[in-house]
Every structure is written in C-alpha cells, then in structure tokens.
C-alpha positions in Angstrom: -9.2 -12.5 2.3 -7.0 -9.5 2.2 -9.2 -7.9 -0.5 -12.2 -8.4 1.8 -10.4 -6.7 4.7 -9.3 -3.8 2.4 -12.7 -3.3 1.0 -14.1 -3.1 4.6 -11.5 -0.5 5.5 -12.3 1.5 2.4 -16.0 1.4 3.1 -15.4 2.4 6.7 -13.2 5.3 5.6 -15.9 6.6 3.2 -18.5 6.6 6.1 -16.0 8.3 8.4 -16.1 12.0 7.4 -12.7 12.8 9.0 -10.8 10.3 7.0 -9.5 11.7 3.7 -6.7 9.4 2.7 -5.6 5.8 3.3 -1.9 5.0 3.1 0.2 1.9 3.0 3.7 0.6 2.4 4.7 -2.6 0.6 7.9 -4.3 -0.4 8.7 -3.5 -4.0 9.1 -7.1 -4.9 5.6 -8.0 -3.8 4.0 -7.8 -7.2 0.7 -9.5 -6.2 0.0 -7.1 -3.4 0.9 -4.0 -5.5 -1.5 -5.3 -8.2 -4.3 -5.8 -5.6 -3.8 -2.4 -4.2 -3.9 -0.8 -7.6 -7.1 -2.7 -8.4 -8.6 -1.2 -5.2 -7.7 2.3 -6.3 -4.4 2.9 -4.6 -1.7 4.8 -6.4 2.0 4.8 -6.0 3.2 8.0 -4.3 6.8 7.2 -4.0 9.6 4.6 -3.5 12.0 4.4 -0.6 15.2 3.2 -2.2 17.1 0.4 -0.4 14.8 0.9 2.6 15.2 -2.5 4.1 18.3 -4.6 4.5 18.1 -8.4 4.6 21.7 -9.3 4.6 25.1 -8.3 3.2 24.3 -6.2 0.2 20.7 -7.4 0.0 18.3 -4.5 0.0 14.7 -4.1 -1.0 12.8 -0.9 -1.9 9.6 0.0 -0.2 6.7 1.3 -2.3 4.5 3.9 -0.7 0.9 3.9 -1.9 -2.3 5.8 -1.0 -5.9 6.3 -1.9 -8.1 9.3 -1.3 -11.6 8.6 -0.1 
C-alpha cells in the first residue's frame, strides 16, 4: 500500500512543474522502508545522529532521503 501511495506522489510531482525534489525522513532501524525508498529512486542525503530518544540511553538515528523529479 505504501508503495502505491509513493508512486502516486512521484507521478504527481512529475506533472507539477514547480516540484523539483521530494524529501523524507525515516528511522535508521527501519530497513524495509529504507529499501523501499531506495527502490523508488530515493537516495540517502544524510543521517541525524541520535536524533530521537526513546528512553534512558536509547537513541535512534534518523536517515534523511530525497529524490529529484
């Protein structure tokens, strides 16, 4: 389902001449989502180290990804 929504977003962005880039953020431990985004043409632009805190000494990085259209 997510892939269908992302494909619709990408198609819309291609038709909209003012959109040049689509960006997103994802938890670094979400391997399935990162793989899907890469399959759809998104590239990793950066990593926010220890961006989110889930408890005492429990941090997760955030991966910033984007795709030019």
